[in-house]
N, C-alpha and C positions, 0 to 999 in steps of 0.2 A: 878480659880476665887473665891474670897471670897463671900460667900452667906450671905446677910444681911436680917434679917427678923424682926428687930425692928427699927422703924423710929420715927422721931419727931412727925409725923402726922399719925393717922389712916386713911386708904383709903377705899373708897367704889368704886366698879366697876359697871358701867352701860354698859351692854353687847351690847346693840343695841339702839342707839340714832339717830333720823333722823334730818338732817339739811336741811331746805327748801331753794331752790334756786329760783330766781325771775321768772324763766320760768316754775315753777311747778315741776321740778325734785327734788328728795330728795337724799342727800348724807348720807351714813351710817357711823356712828362713834362708836368707843368703847372708853369709857371715864374712867379715873382713877381720882377721885376727893377727895381731903382731906375732911374728914367728918366735919370738923369745917369751911369749906370754905363758907357755906351759911351764917354764922355769920361774918366771917372774910375773905372776898374775897381774892383770890390769883391770881398771874399771871398764864397764860396758856402757854403750849407748844404744838404746832401742828406738827404732822407728817402726811404728805399728799402724799400717794403713791397708785399705782394700784395693789399691791401684796397681797390682801385678808387678812384683819384683822382677820377674823373668824378662819382661819386655817393656811395659808401659813406662815405668819409672827408671828403667835401666840407665838411660843417658844421664839423668840427674844423679842417680846413685853413684855412677862412675866418678863423678866430680866430688861428691860429698864424702862418702864413706871411706874410700881409700885415704883421703886427706886426713880425716880424724883418726883413722886407725894408724896411719903413719906417725902420728904424734902420741901414740901410746894408749889407744882405746880399742876394745873389741866392739865393732859396730855390727849390730844385728838388725837386719831389715826383714820384718815378718809380715807375710800375707795374712790378713784376718781370716777367720773361719768363713769358708764359702767363697773365697776370692783367690785369684791367682792359682797357685799350686797347692793351696791348703784344702783339707777335706771339709765336709759339712756344707751348710747352706747359710747364706747371708740374707737376713729377712728385713733388716731395717738399720738405721743408724743407732749407735750408742746403746745397744741392747745389754741386758744383764749378762748374756753369754759373752758378748764382746769384752766387757770390762772384766769379767771373771777370767776369761782366757788371757787377757793382758796381765792380770796379777800372776797367773800361773806361769806365763812366759818369763816374767821378771824373776820369779822364784827359780825357774829352771836355769836361766842365764847366770844368776848369782851363784848357783851351785856348781858351775862348770870349772874344770881345773885351770882354765885360762883367765878366769874372772876372779878378782880379789874380793868379791861379795858386794860390791857397790855398783849400782845401776842408775843411769840417767835416762830420761826420755826426751826425745827431740822430734818435732813434727810440725808440718804446716797444714792448715785447714783441718781435715778430719784427724790427722795425726796430732795436731795441737789441741783439738777438742778432747780426744781421749787421754792425752797426757794429763790435762787438768782433771778430768773425771777420775782417772785411776789414781792420781795423786791424792784426791779427796778420800780414797779408800785406804790410804796409808800402808801400802805394802812395805814391809820392813826394809827391803834392800833399795828402795827408790830414794836416791839422794839428792836429785835436782831435776828441774824441768826447763826446757826451752820450748815455748808454745808460740808459734808464728801464725798469724792470720786466723786466730781462734777466738772463741767467746766463752763467757761465763754464764750466758743465758741463752738457751737454744730457741726461745720464743722471741725475745725482745730484739736480739741481734743475730739473726741467722738468715738464711736465704728464703725462709718460708713466709714470715709475716713481719711487718714493720709498722709500728703504731697501730696495730690491729688491721692493717691493710694487707691483702694477699699480694705477694711479690711475684713478678714474672719469673724471677730466678727459681721459684718453687717448681715450676714446670721444667725449666732448663736443667736444674740439678737432678730432678727425678728422671729426666731423659738420660743424663750422664750415667746414673747408676743402673738404669734399665738396660743400657747397652753393655756396661762393663760386667754386671752380674751374670750376663748371659754367655760370656766367653768361657771356653773350656780351659782346663789346665794343660800343660805341655806334656804330651806323651813321652817325650825324651826324658822327662824327670819322673813322672808318676807311673809310667808303664801302661800296661793294657787296661787298667781300670779307669783311664782318662775319660772314656765315653760314658761310663756309669756315673762318674762324678759330674760330668757335664749335664746329663739328663736330670740328675737331682737338682742342679741349680736352675735349669730351665723351668722345671715344674714347681719348684719350691720357693723361689725368691719372692715372687709376687710383684704387684704393681705398687710401688711405694707412694706414688702420687696420691692414691686413694687414702692411705693412712694419714698423710699430712693434711689433706683436705678435710678429713673427718675430725681433726683437732684444731678448730678455728679460734679457740680461746686458749688462754694460758692455763691449762688444766694439769693434772698429774702427769700426763704424757710428757709435757715439757719440763715440769718441775723436777722430775726424776733424773733428768740429764743436765740440769743447770747447777753448777757449783755455786752460783750466787745464793742458793738456798742456805748455804752454810759455808761461808768463806773460811771460817775457823777450822774446818776439817782438813785444809791443806797446810801441811807443815814443811814440805820439801820446798827449797828455794825455787822461785819462778822468775824466768826472764820472759816477759810478754812483749811481742813484736808485731807490728802491723805497718800499713802505709795509708796515706791519705786517699789513694785511688782504690784501696781495698774496701771490703764491706764490713770489716771487723775492728776498725780503729777505736770505736767507742769503748770496746771491752778493755783496752789497755788502760784507759783512764779509771775505769771501775776497779780493775784488778789491783792497780798500785794504790788505790784509795782504800780498799776494803781488806785485802789480804793482810794477815798478821805475820806471815813468814817473811824472810828476806826476799826482796823482789826488785826487779828493774823493769822499766818501761822504755821501749824504743819505737818511735814512729817516724818513718821516712816518707818520701814522696811516692812510694812504690805502689804497684798493683798487687794482685794476689800471687806473690812470688817470694821465694827466699831472697833476702836483701843483697846477696852477692850476685844474683841474677836481676837485681832491682831495675824496674822499668815502669815509669819514667825514671831517669837517673837523677842524681848520681847513685850508682851502686856502691856498696861498701864491702870491706873485707869481713864479711859476716862470719865465715868459718873461724877466723881468728878470734872473733868475739865469743863464739861458742866454746872454743878451747879455753879462753880466759875464764868463762863461767864454770865449765865442768872441772878445769884444773883446780879452781878454788874450792868447789864444794865436794868433788869426788876424790881428788888427789891431795886435798888439804894444802895446796900451795897458795901463798899469799900473792895473788895476781892483782890485787887492788880493787876488785869488783865491789867490795863493801864500802869503798870510799868514793864510788861513782855517784853521779847525780841519780836521784830516783827516776827522773824522766829525761830522756834525750829526744828532741823533736826537731824536724826539719821545718824551719820557718820559711814558708814559700813566699818569694817575691811575686809581684804582679806578673801574670803571663797572659798574653793575648790569646783568645780562643784559636786553637790550631787544628781545625777540621777534625776534632774529636780524637786527636792523638798527639802526644808530646814525647820527644826523645829525652829531654831533661826538663826538670822544673828548677829554675834558678832560686837560690835562697841560701840559708846558712843554718848551722846547727845551734840550737839554744837548749838550755837545761834548767831544770828545777830540782831542788833537793827535798821538796815536800810536795805532796798533792792531796787535797787542793792546796795551791800555793797562795800564801798571803800577798804575794806580789801581783797576782792577777786580780784586777778590780772590775766589778761589773759596771759598765756604763750603759745608761738607758737612753733609748731613742723613742720618742713619742710619735704616734701616727698623727699626721695631719690630713688635709685633703690632698692625697697622693704624695705626701711628703713624710720624711723621717726627720724629726726635729730634736735638737738637743734639749730644748725646754718645752714644756706643754704650753699651749695657747689657751689660757682660761677665758679669754675674752670672746672668742668665736669658735664654739664647738662645731667641728665638721659634721656634715650630715651623714647618715648611714649610706653605705655603698654596697651594691649587689654585684654578684658575679656568678655566671653559669658558663663554665669553660667548655670549649669544643673538645670532642674526643681526640682531635689531632694534637692537642697539647700533650707533649710527652714523646712524640716520635723522634725527637732529637735530644732526648734526655740521657742517652747512653744506658749503661748497664748498672744495676745495683752494686754488683761486685765486679770490677774490671778484672777479668782473668788474665789478661795480657794486654797491657796498654800500648803494645806495638800495633794492635788492631784498633780500628776506629770505634771503640765502645765507650769513650768518654763523651761528656756533653759538649756540644758545639756552642756557637755564639747564641746567647740567650735571647737576643732580639727576635729570633725565630719563634720563641715560645711565649714571649711576654705579651703579644697581642691578644691572647685569650685569658689573661690574668689581670687581677688588680695589682697595680704597681705603686709602691711607696719608695721614694728616693730622697736621699740626703742632699744637702748642699755640697759643693766641692769641698773636700777636706782641706783645712788651712795648714795642716801638718800631717806627716805620716801617722798611721794608726796600725797597731799590731794586735791580733787576737790569738789566744791560745786556749783551747778547750771547747766546750759545747755551749753555743748560744741558745737562748730560749726565747720563743715568741709567745707573748700573752695576748690572747684574742678575746674580744667580746663578740659573739657570733650567734646567729640563728640560721636554721636550715628549713627547707620546705618538705623534706623527706625523712623517714625514720632512720635511714642510713645515709651518711654523707661523709665524703672525704675532704680533708683540707691538706693540700700540698703547698709547702712554703719553701722558696728558694732565696738564698742570700747570694748576691752577685757583686762583682767588682766592675764598675763602669769606668772605662777609660775616657779621657777628655774628648775623643772623637766618637764616642758612643759604643765602641766595641765592648761586649759584655761577657765576662767569664763567670760561670757559676763557681762559687766558693764552697758552699755546703747547702744542704737541704734537709727537710724533715717531712714526715707524713703522719697524719692522725685520722683514724676513723672516729668520728664524733660519738659513735655508740660506745667507744672505749674511753671516753673522756675521764671516767673515774677509775680506770684500770682495765687490765686485760682478762681478769679471771671471771668477771660477771658483767659483761657489757649490758647496757640498757639502751633501748631504742630512743632516738631523738624525738622529742615532742615538737612537731612542726610549729614554727612561729614562736617557740619559747627561746628566750635569750640565755646563752650559756657563757661562762667565763672559763676558758681552757688554757692550759700551758702545753706548748708543743716544742720539744727539744729538737734542735738541729744537730746533725752529725758533727762530732768534734773535729777541729782542724787548727792548724797554725798558719796564719795568713797575714801578710803585710799589705796594707792599702796605702798607696802613695799619695803624697800631696797633690791636690787637684783632681783626684779620683772621687767617685761617689759610691755610696753604698745603696744597693737596690734590693728591696724585699718584694717578692712576687708571690701572690696567693692565687691558687687555682683549685678547681673542684674535681680535676682528673689529672692523671699523670701516666697514661697507658703508653707502652706496655711495661714500663718499670713496675707499675702496680696495676692490678686488676681494678677496673672502675666499679663504682657502687651499682646496686641493682637497677637504678633508674637515674635519668638526668636530674641533677640536683642544683638548686640555686642557694647560695649563701648570702646572707646580709651581714656585713662587717660594720661594727660601730667603732670608728677610728678613735673616738675620745676614750674608749676603754682598752686600747691596744698599745702594747709596748714591745720593743726589741731589747732584750737584755744581752749585751755583748761582753764577753770576757776579754778585757783589754790588758795586755801585758806590756809594761814599759820596757824599752830596750835596756840591756844590761851589758856593760863593757866587759864583764868577766866571761861572757860567752865566747869572745874572741880568743880566750886562753884555754878553751876546752881541748882535751886530748883529741888529736886527729884520728879518725878511723883509717886503717890501712887500706890499700887498694885490694880489690877482690882477688882471691886466690882459690885454686882448686886443683884436684888431681887431673891427669890427662883425660880429655873427653873421650867418649865412646866413638869407635870407628863405625860410622853408618854410611850407607849409600842411598841416595835419594832416587827412587824409581820414578817418582812424580813429585814435583815441588808443592809445598803447602800453598793453600789458597784461603785467605780469610777476608771477609768483606761484610759491611753493613750497607744495605740499600733501602731507601725509602721510595716506594712506588705509588704514585697517585693516578688512578684511572678516573679522569674527569667525566667520562661517559657514564660509568656506573656509580661514581662517587665512592669508590672503594679505595682505601689506603692500606698499604702493606709495608711492614718492616721485615725485610728478608735478611737473615743472618746466616752466613756461610762459614763453616769452620772445617775446611778440608786439610787435615793434618798431614796429608801426603801419603805416599807409598814408600816405605822405608825398608831397607834390607840391613839386618844386624848380622855382621859377618861372624862374630865370635860364637853365636848360637845358631847360625845358618837359618835365620827366620825372616820371612817376609811379613810385614805388618801394615795394614791399611786402616785408616780411620777417617770417617767423614760424618759431619753433623750439619743439618740444615734446620733452621727455625723460621717460622712465618707467624707474625702477629698482625691481625687485620681487623678491620671494622668497616661498616658501610654507613655513610652519612653520619647522622647522630643517633643511630639505632643501637642502644646499649645491649640489646639482645643479639646483635650481630658480632659482638666481640669474640675473637677466636684466636687461640694459640695452637700451632701445630708444629711438631718436631719429627724429624726423620733421621735415623742413624744407620750407618754401615760400619761394621767392625770385621776385619778379616785377618786370619793368621794362617801361614802356609810354610811348609818345609818339604822339599822333594815331592812325594806323592800324597802327602797329608795336607789337606786344606779344609779350613772351616770358615764360615761366615755367618754373622748374625745381623739381621735387619730389624729395626724397631720403628714403630710409628705411634705417636700419641697425639690426641686432639682434645683440647679443653675448650668448652664453650659454656655459656650460662644464660639463664633467663632470670627474671626478678626473684624466683623462688629457689632455684637449684643450680648447682654446677653439673655439667655433663662431661663424662670422661669416656673416650673410646681409645683403645690401644690394641696394637697388633705386635706379635713377636714371631719371627720366622728364623729358624736355624738351618744351616746347610752344611753338609759334609761331602766333599768332592763334587760340589755342584748339585747335589740331590737334597731336597728338603727333608730333614729328618725330625723336625719338631715344629709345631705351630700352635699358637694360643691366641685367644682374643678376649678382650674385656669390654664391657659396656655397662657403665654404672651412672647412677644419679646420686648426688650428695647434696642434701639440703643446705642452703645458705643460712648461716646463723649470725645475722646482723653483720655480714661482710659484703 
């Protein structure tokens, strides 16, 4: 990344600003304000998240916000209620209090003497979610949104459920928030009341995993936070951004299709990161694109964004499986000026006896095929949402997984084929249990057999008619279902083959069904619908993205280097298999605030033999903050297990001040399975 330290505007930084809410709570903000803004007010950009402005996001903020402020924006980074240095208690994602607070923060920002009354919102993940949700409430000052790695539907495309299947990331994300919600504010900023605020959080935030498990269907809990319920409510222009290694790329396609306001879609090869930090590469000059967007809509400068293609996407070239991590994904940028694009044609592949055929064989109907996958299928699937593709959390060579699946493969392609969008698999299937999972993977098979997963999809057959009111499967009854695969842009080379793999489990990416399940597939009634995009010479003339730029990075000292790893452990004596995930973010010292910060997370996902009731997820976290004679540490442990009827949750929370435990809590709950 190119470091820029000279900008059109000199910037002052206000480390701790309090924004009053109508109920008496104060939100804490860190502000980067152009020094001349008091005389010549500027638009503002709000980033509104719970991830601690003081320390946790300080390094990222140091690169982003001074850069944008230096180009003439007041950048306001706000800790949500109950997080960081803000008052109150954070009890869940996307609550009414959160969204109301966000509206009030926008109103407060717009009224400041350094603001010209126009506000934009920019955010990744949670910050992208609430940017869309607040935009749907239409606060008068909100003029534009940049939503990165976010979704329009918190049930269909979030870390909780996919196709009606419980995701492993549900436990992982609950663990993240369990740890962060338990950390104290910084006494250097909030004063002597820091301990009282800390105790309020420890006792009041709760165990979010329970809430998410209690809403296994797409009920009002999810509808209330999904802007897909009324796309027309959003009138502020939206730039929607994601990456193919992220978990939220599907939302970009839906947003540019359904929103009625000005909008742009951008999808690169990246994981769950801002694109100027994009990994796998290539990263792009995303902050320059953000400036073009906000300059146009907030400063009313003609930057040409209204003449941009509706969708820019990174068409990935074939890439051999790289031990679950890629530095870069080769490819090129392509563009469409409408979506759905009339240039994308659906090509159909019929199922044969283990084949994918361009034409159906009406002369010899293939016999039914059955599959009951081992629980081991999925240990090499990677993560639903790659949080950082520098770590080995992407899928490896699919030949390790295909032995437990039904495999349908095309002939070698006579010429290259490129897809853009969401493929759909149409299946004629029956199951022998009331709850059954179908996991489908589409892979690129190299001439030597190396196999790279391109995309995948999941479906709980009880959700075959929708997620609001699932219906148990009638064992032995034949169903016709459609299963969408995650959207992607991918080139398949001449001589390569397309492989479709079908399995009945995919743990730990998704929690398995209550009992071992056998599926019967009727190939004669099955199809792959592939969105094929012909090459377009005009793509070579697209405007090039600039190289990544940012303000000077934060000065940090590493006390202990980060350690990140994924390990699959197989005990042949006990027939136990474990996926161990280690995320030791290191022990860092932040000089400018004289703060030591420690973060460590470990996760274990295990099972024994083919015992579905032995499936287990366990997480353990340590978070520590220290300065001089002040030190705090929080440890959490969460265990999720299940039997055919219930989920079982056990959790522990221990908080320490100066090495002495000052708070402890325990949870033990049973949540009935509802056709999951």
